[in-house]
C-alpha positions in Angstrom: -13.2 -34.3 3.4 -11.8 -32.5 0.4 -13.3 -29.2 -0.7 -13.5 -27.3 -3.9 -10.0 -25.8 -3.3 -8.6 -29.3 -4.3 -5.6 -28.9 -2.0 -5.8 -32.2 -0.2 -7.8 -34.2 2.3 -8.7 -33.4 5.9 -9.6 -36.3 8.2 -10.6 -36.2 11.8 -11.7 -38.5 14.7 -14.6 -37.0 16.7 -16.4 -38.0 19.8 -19.9 -39.4 19.6 -21.3 -35.9 20.5 -19.5 -34.6 17.4 -18.3 -31.5 19.2 -14.8 -32.6 20.3 -11.8 -33.3 18.0 -9.9 -36.3 19.2 -7.4 -36.5 16.3 -6.8 -34.9 12.9 -4.6 -35.1 9.9 -4.2 -33.3 6.6 -2.5 -34.9 3.5 -2.0 -32.9 0.3 -3.0 -34.5 -3.0 0.0 -35.8 -5.0 0.8 -33.2 -7.7 -0.3 -35.3 -10.6 -3.7 -36.2 -9.0 -4.3 -32.6 -8.1 -3.6 -31.6 -11.7 -6.0 -34.2 -13.0 -8.7 -33.0 -10.6 -8.2 -29.4 -11.6 -8.4 -30.3 -15.2 -11.6 -32.3 -14.6 -13.4 -29.6 -12.5 -12.3 -26.6 -14.6 -12.6 -28.2 -18.0 -15.8 -30.2 -17.3 -15.1 -32.9 -19.9 -13.5 -36.3 -19.6 -13.7 -39.9 -21.0 -15.6 -42.4 -18.8 -12.5 -44.5 -18.4 -10.5 -41.5 -17.2 -13.3 -40.7 -14.8 -13.3 -44.2 -13.4 -9.6 -44.1 -13.0 -9.6 -40.9 -11.1 -12.5 -42.0 -8.9 -10.5 -45.1 -7.9 -7.3 -43.0 -7.3 -9.2 -40.6 -5.0 -10.8 -43.5 -3.1 -7.5 -45.1 -2.5 -6.0 -41.8 -1.4 -8.9 -41.3 1.0 -8.2 -44.8 2.4 -4.5 -43.9 2.8 -5.5 -40.8 4.8 -7.7 -42.9 7.1 -4.8 -45.4 7.7 -2.4 -42.5 8.3 -4.8 -40.8 10.8 -5.4 -44.0 12.8 -1.7 -44.8 12.9 -0.7 -41.3 14.0 -3.4 -41.3 16.7 -2.7 -44.9 17.8 -6.4 -45.8 17.3 -7.6 -49.2 16.1 -10.1 -49.5 13.2 -12.3 -51.5 15.6 -12.6 -48.4 17.8 -14.2 -46.4 15.0 -18.0 -46.7 14.5 -18.3 -45.2 11.0 -16.5 -43.1 8.4 -18.3 -40.2 6.9 -16.6 -39.6 3.5 -17.8 -36.6 1.6 -15.4 -37.4 -1.3 -14.2 -34.9 -3.9 -16.8 -32.9 -5.7 -16.2 -32.8 -9.4 -19.6 -31.5 -10.5 -22.4 -29.8 -8.7 -25.5 -28.4 -10.3 -27.8 -27.5 -7.5 -31.2 -29.0 -7.8 -30.2 -31.3 -10.6 -27.1 -33.4 -9.9 -24.0 -33.6 -7.7 -21.1 -35.9 -8.1 -18.5 -36.7 -5.5 -15.8 -39.2 -6.4 -13.7 -41.4 -4.1 -16.0 -44.5 -3.9 -17.1 -45.5 -0.4 -16.9 -49.2 -1.2 -13.1 -49.0 -1.7 -12.6 -47.0 1.5 -14.7 -49.5 3.5 -12.8 -52.5 2.0 -9.4 -50.9 2.7 -10.2 -49.7 6.2 -12.4 -52.4 7.5 -14.8 -49.6 8.7 -18.3 -48.9 7.6 -18.5 -45.9 5.3 -21.3 -43.4 4.6 -20.8 -41.4 1.4 -22.7 -39.8 -1.5 -24.5 -37.4 0.9 -25.9 -34.9 -1.5 -28.1 -36.9 -3.9 -30.9 -37.8 -1.4 -31.6 -34.1 -1.0 -31.4 -33.4 -4.7 -33.8 -36.3 -5.4 -36.2 -34.5 -3.0 -36.0 -31.4 -5.2 -33.3 -29.8 -3.0 -30.1 -28.0 -3.9 -28.0 -30.7 -2.2 -25.9 -27.9 -0.7 -25.0 -26.5 1.6 -25.4 -29.4 4.0 -23.3 -28.0 6.8 -25.8 -25.6 8.4 -27.3 -28.4 10.5 -23.8 -29.2 11.9 -23.1 -25.5 12.3 -26.3 -25.2 14.4 -25.1 -28.3 16.4 -21.7 -26.5 17.1 -23.4 -23.4 18.3 -25.2 -25.5 21.0 -28.2 -23.2 21.4 -26.5 -19.9 20.8 -27.3 -17.6 18.0 -24.7 -16.7 15.4 -23.4 -16.8 11.9 -20.8 -19.4 10.7 -19.1 -18.8 7.4 -17.1 -21.5 5.7 -14.4 -20.0 3.4 -13.6 -22.9 1.2 -13.3 -22.8 -2.6 -16.9 -21.6 -2.4 -18.1 -19.6 0.6 -21.2 -20.8 2.4 -23.0 -19.1 5.2 -25.2 -20.4 8.0 -27.3 -18.0 10.2 -29.0 -19.3 13.4 -31.2 -16.5 14.6 -34.3 -16.6 16.7 -34.4 -20.4 16.4 -34.4 -20.3 12.6 -31.6 -21.8 10.6 -30.9 -20.4 7.1 -27.9 -21.0 4.9 -26.7 -20.9 1.3 -23.6 -20.6 -0.9 -22.8 -16.9 -1.1 -20.3 -17.3 -4.1 -16.6 -17.7 -4.5 -14.0 -17.7 -1.7 -10.7 -19.4 -2.5 -11.4 -20.9 -5.9 -11.0 -17.7 -8.0 -8.2 -16.3 -5.8 -6.2 -19.6 -6.1 -6.8 -20.0 -9.8 -5.9 -16.3 -10.6 -2.6 -16.4 -8.7 -1.8 -19.8 -10.3 -2.4 -18.3 -13.8 -0.5 -15.1 -13.0 2.4 -16.1 -10.8 2.4 -19.9 -10.9 1.7 -20.1 -7.2 -0.9 -22.4 -5.6 -2.3 -19.7 -3.3 -1.8 -16.1 -2.1 -0.1 -16.6 1.3 -1.8 -14.4 3.9 -3.3 -12.4 1.0 0.0 -10.5 0.6 -0.3 -10.2 -3.2 -3.9 -9.1 -3.0 -3.0 -6.5 -0.4 -0.5 -5.0 -2.9 -3.2 -4.2 -5.5 -6.0 -1.7 -5.7 -9.7 -2.4 -6.1 -10.8 -2.1 -9.8 -14.1 -0.4 -9.2 -15.4 -1.1 -12.7 -14.5 -4.8 -12.4 -15.9 -5.1 -8.9 -19.2 -3.5 -9.9 -19.5 -5.9 -12.9 -18.7 -9.0 -10.9 -21.2 -8.1 -8.2 -23.9 -7.6 -10.8 -23.6 -11.3 -11.8 -27.0 -13.0 -11.7 -25.9 -15.5 -9.1 -25.6 -12.8 -6.4 -29.1 -11.6 -7.2 -30.6 -15.0 -7.0 -32.7 -15.7 -3.8 -31.9 -18.6 -1.6 -32.1 -21.6 -1.6 -29.1 -21.6 -3.9 -25.7 -23.4 -4.3 -22.8 -23.2 -6.7 -19.3 -24.4 -7.4 -16.2 -24.0 -9.5 -18.2 -25.2 -12.5 -19.7 -21.7 -12.4 -17.1 -19.5 -10.6 -13.9 -20.3 -12.6 -11.4 -18.5 -14.7 -13.6 -18.7 -17.8 -16.3 -16.8 -15.8 -13.8 -14.2 -14.6 -12.4 -13.7 -18.1 -15.8 -12.6 -19.4 -15.5 -9.5 -17.2 -11.9 -8.6 -17.9 -10.9 -6.1 -20.6 -7.3 -7.3 -20.7 -5.9 -3.9 -19.4 -6.2 -4.8 -15.7 -3.2 -5.2 -13.4 -3.0 -8.8 -12.2 -2.5 -7.6 -8.6 -5.5 -5.3 -8.9 -7.6 -8.3 -10.1 -6.5 -10.3 -7.1 -7.4 -7.4 -4.8 -10.8 -7.0 -6.5 -11.5 -10.8 -6.0 -10.8 -10.5 -2.3 -13.3 -7.6 -2.2 -15.8 -9.6 -4.2 -15.7 -12.4 -1.7 -15.9 -10.2 1.3 -18.7 -8.1 0.0 -20.8 -10.9 -1.4 -20.7 -12.5 2.1 -21.1 -9.4 4.1 -24.2 -8.3 2.3 -25.9 -11.4 3.7 -25.0 -11.1 7.3 -27.6 -9.8 9.8 -26.3 -6.7 11.4 -24.9 -7.3 14.9 -24.8 -11.1 14.7 -21.8 -12.9 16.1 -19.7 -14.2 13.2 -17.5 -17.3 13.3 -15.2 -18.0 10.3 -13.9 -21.5 9.3 -12.2 -23.1 6.3 -9.0 -22.6 4.5 -9.8 -19.0 3.6 -9.3 -18.0 7.3 -5.6 -18.2 6.7 -5.9 -15.5 4.1 -5.4 -12.8 6.7 -6.3 -10.0 4.3 -9.7 -11.6 3.5 -10.4 -12.1 7.2 -9.5 -8.4 7.8 -11.9 -7.3 5.0 -14.7 -9.4 6.5 -14.2 -7.8 9.9 -14.0 -4.3 8.4 -17.2 -4.7 6.4 -19.1 -6.0 9.5 -18.3 -3.4 12.1 -21.3 -4.2 14.2 -20.5 -7.9 14.5 -17.9 -9.7 16.6 -15.9 -11.6 14.0 -13.9 -14.6 15.4 -13.4 -18.2 14.3 -14.9 -21.6 15.1 -11.9 -22.2 17.4 -14.0 -20.3 19.9 -16.7 -22.9 19.5 -14.2 -25.7 20.2 -13.7 -26.8 16.6 -10.5 -25.8 14.8 -11.2 -23.8 11.6 -9.5 -26.4 9.3 -11.6 -29.4 10.4 -15.2 -28.2 10.7 -16.3 -29.6 7.4 -14.6 -33.0 8.0 -16.2 -33.2 11.5 -19.6 -32.3 9.9 -19.6 -35.4 7.7 -18.6 -37.6 10.6 -21.7 -36.1 12.4 -23.9 -36.8 9.3 -22.6 -40.4 9.0 -23.6 -41.0 12.6 -27.0 -39.5 11.9 -27.4 -41.8 8.9 -26.6 -44.9 10.9 -29.1 -43.9 13.5 -31.8 -43.4 10.8 -31.9 -39.6 11.5 -32.2 -36.8 9.0 -29.4 -34.4 8.3 -30.8 -32.0 5.7 -32.7 -28.8 6.4 -35.4 -28.1 3.8 -35.4 -24.4 4.6 -31.8 -24.3 3.5 -31.7 -26.6 0.5 -35.3 -26.2 -0.7 -36.1 -29.9 -0.6 -39.6 -31.3 -0.1 -38.6 -32.5 3.3 -35.7 -33.5 5.6 -33.9 -36.6 4.4 -31.6 -39.2 5.8 -28.4 -38.6 3.8 -25.9 -40.9 2.1 -25.3 -44.5 1.1 -23.9 -47.0 3.6 -21.0 -49.4 2.6 -20.7 -52.0 5.3 -17.3 -53.2 6.4 -16.6 -56.9 5.6 
């Protein structure tokens, strides 16, 4: 699994119940490949040959990650039933199209393990958003309990399981704007612990303008990505007189508020994803939800950095069993669908 933050690839081995982590690994993308992916997702334009090349590069890197995971855990390929490979999203237009690169055929050929990939298009073909898909897995992790699980990836998505009903959607940006703004301003990949944001002040004019964006007003089902929430989007709201640190502080508040406005008062909240390591963002979420117990998915038995990777292992198992993995109430699809394409091992 690699999310919209484009930092690297998480891979896990999970048990057949998909609730226990048996092994895990994270490998960062090589610098050049990361730059190519950033240019592709932020710029939105490429030649077909370049797209084919980067698709192949990502697939081989995913296969390398699989090999490294199995070697580090001393596990044989023959002991693995299936690989669920989400791939790298380079374009997502909810309800219309979603493209993840890192072709499953290459991973299956390299690993000798069956691969399920391209999870989103079956839901989109059924008139769904194709995202978020993780609410079914979040419900699985809660094991009958009520609660809210918030994934703080490049984009934030929220799952609420209350009174037996599962709802979920993308709330808006999490790490993508924070990472890109500090990259532009200070040539750093991310704001460690949110220290830089903490040094700034909220720009009330800017925050009000950002929160007035049409995406936050749109009712669910809805999904989004860095194709929408990017530096070009942010720039349209800037006057040029803002302090860079104040912009970073304001972006933290944008993320925290756009999420918190959607949380049912008093519900237990579990955070996961890379944004959990932004301690300032986590603090703001706890502060804005005083009636909720805010913790992490570590308390549910799944480490915060590997929930998404585990989810697609779970979905792959569902696919092989001929079971559905999408939730129409979440994505807006005409019905639940079996997700993904299967690439058999040879």
